[in-house]
N, C-alpha and C positions, 0 to 999 in steps of 0.2 A: 714870465717869458713866453709861455704858450699863448697867453692872451694878446701880447703885442704882435706875435706872428699871425694869429688869426685876424687881428685888426688890420695888419698890413696886407694880408691876403684878400680881405674883404674890400679894402680900398682899391687894390689892384684890379679886382674883378669888376668893381663898379666903374673904374676908369676905362677898362676895356669895353664894357657895355656902352658907356657914354660915347666912346670913340666910334664904336660900331653904329650907334644911332646917328651920330653926326655924319658919318660917311654915307649911311643910308639916305638921310635927308638931302645930302649933296647930290647923290645919284638921282633921287626923285626930281630935284630941281633941275639938274643938268639934262636929264632925259626929257623933262617937260619942255625945256627950251629947244632941244634938238627936234623933238616931235613937232612943236609949234612951227619951227622953221621949215621942216620937211613938208608939213601939211600945207604951208603957204606957197612954197616955191616949186614943189614937184608936181608937174602936170600929170593928170591921169584921166581916165574916162569914167571914174566913179562919181557921178554927179549927185547921187543919193545912195542911201544904204539899201540897195536892191535886195541883197542877200538876206539881211536881217528882216526886211519886210516880208519876204517869203517865209522865213522861219516863224515869224509872229502870226501870220495869217494861217499857216499850216497847223500850228498848235491850237489856234483859235478854232479852226475847223474841227479838230478832234474833240475839243470841249463841247462843241455844239452838235456832235454826232455826225459830222460830215467827213468826207474822204479827203485827207490832206494831200493826197497824190493826184487829185483831180483839180487841174488848173481852173476849171470853171467854178469850183467851190471857193477858191481863193479870190477869184475875180468878183464873185457875188458878195463875199464878205468885205472886200476892199471897195467895191462899187466903182472900180476902174481897172484898167489892165494891170496885171502883175508881171514884173520883169522876167521871172523864170519859175519853173515848177520846183516843188520840193523834192530833193534827190536823196536825202539821207535815210538811214534805216529807221524802222518804227521805234527802235529802242532809244533813239535820241529825242523823241518827242517829249517824254516825261522830264528830261533834263532841261528842256526849253520852256516847259509849262509855266513856271513862276513868272516869266516875263509877260505873259498875257494877262496877268492880274493888274497891269498898269496900262494906261493909254499908250498907243504905239510910239508917239513922239518921246514920251518920258522913258519908256522902255529902251528905245534906241539910244538915248543919251546915257542911260545906266550901262548898257551893253558896251558902248564906246569907251566910257570911263573905266569900267572894270577891266577891259582888255588892255588899255593903255597902262593901268597900274600893274597888271599882271606881267608886263615886260620887266619890271624892276626885279622881282625874284628870279625871273628867267635869266636875266643878264648876270645876276649874282651866281646862279647855278652854272651857267656857261663858264664864267671865269674861274670858279672854284674847282670844277671837275674836269674841264676840257681846255682851258687856256690859262694855266697857272703862270703867274708872273706877268700876265699881260696888263697893259694899262686899261683900267676900267673906262676911261674916257674914250679910248679907241673902240672898245667893245660896244659902248653905248652909241657911238657915232655910226658904227656899222649896223647896229640894230635899227637905227632910224633911217639910214640912207642906203643900206646894202642891197645889191641886186635890184636896181631901179626902184628903190624905196618900197620894197615888198610890204613893209609894215604899213606904209601910208595906204596902199591899195587895200589892205585888209581892214584898216580902220574906217576908210571911207565907204567901202562896199558893205561893211557889217558882216563879213565872213567869219567862220569859226577858226581861221588859221592860227591865230595867236593862242587860243585855248587848246587847240590840237597840238601845237608845238610845246606848250607847257607840259601837257601830259606825256608826250613822247620823250622830251628831254628829262623829265623826272624819272621815266623808265630807263633811259640811257644811263643816267647817273647811278641808278640802282644796279644796272648791269656791270658798270665799272667797279662798283663796290662789292660785287659778288652776290647781290641780293636778287637772285634770278626769279623768284616767285613774284616779287614786287615788279620787276621788269615785265614779266609776262602779263600781269594784271594791267599795267599801264598800256601795253601794246594793244590789248583787247579793247580797253576803253577808248583809246585814240582812234582805232580803226573803225569804230561804230559809225563815224561820220563819213569818211571817204573810202573805206574798205581796204584800199591798197596798202596802207601801213601795216596790215597784219603780216605782210611779208617779212617784217623785222623779227618775227618769231624765229626765223631761221638762225638768228644769232644764238639761240639756245643750243644749237647743234655744234657750236664752235667751242672746243676745249680751251680752258684757261689753266693757269698754274695752280688754281685752287679746286677746279672741278672739271669733270669730263662732259661730253655731250649729254644733254638732258632731253632725251626723246619723249619720255613719259610726260614731263611737264609741258613740252611743246604740243603734244597731242591733246592734253587736257585743255590747254589754253585755246587751241584751235577749235575744239569742240564747243567750248563755252562761247567763243566768238560766233560760231555758226548758229548756235541756238538763239543768242541774243539778236544777231543781225537779221536772220532769216526765219526764226521761229514763228513770229506772229503772222508772217506772210504764208508760210507753209501750213500753218494751222487753219488758214482760211478765214481769218478775221476780215470782215468786209472793208474796214478802213485801211488795212495794210496791203491789200491785193495789188495796188498800183506800184508798189516799190520797185519790183523787178522789171517793170515795163515803162518806167518813167524817164529813161535816159533820152535826152534830145537827139534827134537824128543828126543835127549839125554838130561837128566837133569844133571847139573854139580854136582859133589860130591867131597868128600875129602877135601884137604886143601883149595881149592878155594871156596867151598860152605859149611862152617861149620854150619849146620842147622839140625833141627830134620829130615826133609825128606832126606837130604843128608846123614845123619848118617844111617837112615833106609835103603836107597839104598845101602850103603856100606856094611852093615851087610848082606843084601840079595844077594849082588854081582850082582845087576842088576839095571842099571839106564837108560835103553832104552825102557823098556815096559811101554806104557802109563798107567797112574794111573787108567784110566777107562776101561782097558782091563783085561781079565782074566790072572792070577788067583786072582787079586786084593789084593795081599799080602801087597804091599807097601801102598796102599790106606787104607786098614784095620788097619795097624799098625799106620799110620799117624793120622787117625781118632780117634783111641783109645788114642793116645798121646794128641791130641787137647782136647778131652773130659776130660781126667784126669787133664790136666793143667787148663782148664776152671773151673772144679769143685773145685780144690784147691784154685783158685784165687777169687772165688765168695765172701768169707768173706772179703778179702782185698778190693775188689771193693765196697762193702757195706760200709766199713770203710772210703774209700775215698769219697764216696757220702755224708757221714755225716760230714766230715771235710770241704768239699767245699773249698779245697785249690787248685787253678788252677795250681800252680807250681808242686805240688806233682802229680796231674793228668797227666801232661805232662811227667814227669819222668817215672811214672809207665806205662803209655800207650805206651811209646816208647819201653820199654823193652818187654812188652807183645806182641806188634806188631812184634818185631824181633824174638820172640820165636815161633810165629804162622805162619809167611809167609813161603811159600814153597821154596822160593829162596832168601836166605840171603847170598849174596856173601861176600867174605872176606873184600872188601873195604866198604861194606855197614855197617860194624860194627862201622864206624864213628858215626852212629846214637846213639849208646848206651854208648859211652864213658862217657858223662856227667851224664846220668841217673844212671849208676852204682856208680859213685863217689857220686852223690847227695843223693841217697837212702842208700848206704852202709856205708858212712862215719859216720853218727850219730850212727848207730848200732855198728860200730867198735871203738867208741870213747874211750873205756876203754883199747884198745890195740894199740892205735896210731892214730886212726881215718883216716883222708884223706890220709896221706903218706902211710899207710899200704895198703889201698884199691888201691891207685895208683900203688904201687909196685906189687900187684897181677895182675892188668890189663896190666902192661907193662912187666911182667916177661918173658912171652913167647918169645917176640921179642928180649929182651936184653940177656937172657940166651942162646938162641938157638945158636948164633955164638960163644959165650964164651965157652960153654960146648960142642960145636960141635954136638948138638942134631939133629937127622934126621927128627923126627916127621913123620915117615912113617907108624906108626901103626894106626889102625882104630880110637882109642880113642884120641891119641895125635893129629891127623889131625883135629879132631873136638873139640880141647881144648877150642877155643873161645866160641863155643856154650855151652860147659859144664860149663865154668866159668859163662857165662851169666845165664844159667838155675839155677846153684847153688846160684847165687846172688839173683835171683828172689825168690827162695824158702826160703832163709834166710829172705828176706824182708817180705814174706807172713807170716812166722811163728814168726818172732821176731821184725817186724817193727811197731807193733801196738802202742808202746809207744815212738817211735822215729820219730815224724813228722818233715819233712824237714823245716817247718816254724820256727822251733827252732834250726836249725842246725848251726846257727852262734855261738851258745854256744859250739858246739863240734868241729868246724873246727879250725885249728891253724891259728892264726892271722899273719902268715908270709906273707910279701908283698915284691914285687920286689924292 
């Protein structure tokens, strides 16, 4: 009798594994088709993998004893102009080192393929921990086309955004599950590239039903980040000295940086004057925007504090972060795909829920080639930022009675 039960259990387990593998293969195939379509129809300015080329030549410079933060060193290695300087912390260079063992063309192809494949576990993680009950087809479509096809911009420019998001969302999932040490480690690792994500360590100060604020862990993680990101520079290593002085004078604006500061720079017609230099117009307007957004958001943050829902904290903090950082490049909008779906779908449940919100998030990329829209105007270039800001304001004023903890009731039970 026991043998028959064990045999039945074994067959059931094998069947579940087989079903999981089949669904995984379907997701890979479906995502491949969606990405191929997005790469073909979505227009962008990424004509070549400028970002990856900078990473490759910067890492090559270190291997040859040159300064990776000196653009002249990169130009000398490339024997041609290089699109941009290397901006990431010295700690990221060993992570990129293996890529320089291959010719740049082959390394770029591997980088592209690895990031495209990394989207598969990222989508599965999103659905399991943050969009329960959501159609995986919808989540995959949003991953490919969401926010002006942020994914396409990342793949074409060769940026680290998908890798960064994979680390961040692995940490966010750990936070939801109460594994705060894992969360802290992931935040430190993700922030080594663009620094600003270290702000998510503030979530360690938020109490949950299982634990209180963890000041000590936050302090240890912040110290570890500072040592890793700035230690080589402060230690005076010659090749690391350029890190803190390598930020370009010009701030990106327009379609490539749809953000509050980018919009302000565009309206003022000036993105070269430093924020801390007279006449301080951009700084003043940006400060006023931050103050207004913070003031409007305080009641929502109080509501989140009372709910003690770690999942809702993750979704809300990701959007608020994206609205406040000075440099929210187009590919960085991968961060807010799931938060917008997760917070807005319950609010929009009466008019279609998740599919309607997904349509809003993907409309810019899908309709642009169909309707031959140019998006050359000030407001249309910043449409991703405006959609995100509008979503947050709707959540602030209408989200009080729509907690994502209950969103399984509102999301369609469509499955792959």
